[in-house]
N, C-alpha and C positions, 0 to 999 in steps of 0.2 A: 110641845111648848117645853122650853128649857130657862133655868134660872141660874145666875151666879151668887152665890151665898157666901157671905163673909162669917166664918167661923173660927174663932180664937186666932186670929192674925192669918186665917189660910183664906183663899179666896178659892172657892169648888164649884165647878158647873157640874149641874144636877139636871136629870131629867125624871118625870113619873116612873115608878119602878127600879130606879137604880139602887144599888146598895153600894155605898160609899163608906169608907174608915177615916175619922175624925178625930181630932183631940180631944181627951176626955170630957165626956158631959154628964153632969150630974141625973140620975134616973136609974131605975130598973129596967131590965129586960122585959119586953111588953108596954111600957111607956109609950105616951104620945108627946112629941116635942114640937113646939111651934118655933120654927126659924124666921124672924122678922128682919133680919138683917140683910136684905135683897138688894143686891147691888144693879142687877141688869135682870130683864125677864123679856124672851125673844121667843115668836110664834110666827111661823108662816111667812119669814121676811119682815116682819114688822116688829121692831126691837124698842123697848123703853130702859132708857139709861136712866139712872138716879142719880140726884146731887146732893147728898153721897148716897142716898137710899131711894128706892122706888115707893112712892107713897101706896099705901095699903096693899102691898104686895106680901105675901107670906109663904112658907112652906111647911107643910105638914110634913113629919117624919116618925115613923116607929122605932125605938132602940131595940136592936137585935142582940146584942152581944157587949160584951166588955171583954178586953183580952190585952195581951200585950204581945208587941212587934218581936220580931227576929233579933237576936242578940248583935250588937255592934261592939267591935273591938276598939278601944282606944290605946295607941301604944305611942309613948315618948321615949326618946333616945337622944342623948348628946352623943357624939362621936368620940372616942378616944378619953371618955371620962368614967367610964362604967356605970352610965346613968343609964336604967331603963325601969320604965313603967308601965304596967299592963292594965287595963281598966275595962270595964264592960258596961253597957247599960241597953236597958229594955223599955222602948218608950209604950206607956200604956196609950190605948185606942178605944173608941167607942163606934160599933158598926151600926150604921143607920139603913133604914129602907126608906125612900121617898114615896110617900104616898100621894101627895096632891100639892099641886103648885097653883096659887090664886093669885091674879093679878088686879 
């Protein structure tokens, strides 16, 4: 069984037992989270598509960890003008363990 969940503007395909990294969710490691914004549920060729959400569907997950992704360098330059700027950014994330998908 799999589901497509909308989390903070990102659509993520998950199955039971998966570990996924998503944008930061409030909570402490070890907390249980219920994701009820399920857009699609599929099992053995039978697919339920929501308009926009599947009624009564939910995904239960556990928060494993919070962290920051690898650093991204942002470099701006205008040729022949002497303008150069370097910035960096580390996107915070939450790692989730998918426990149960109920349709």
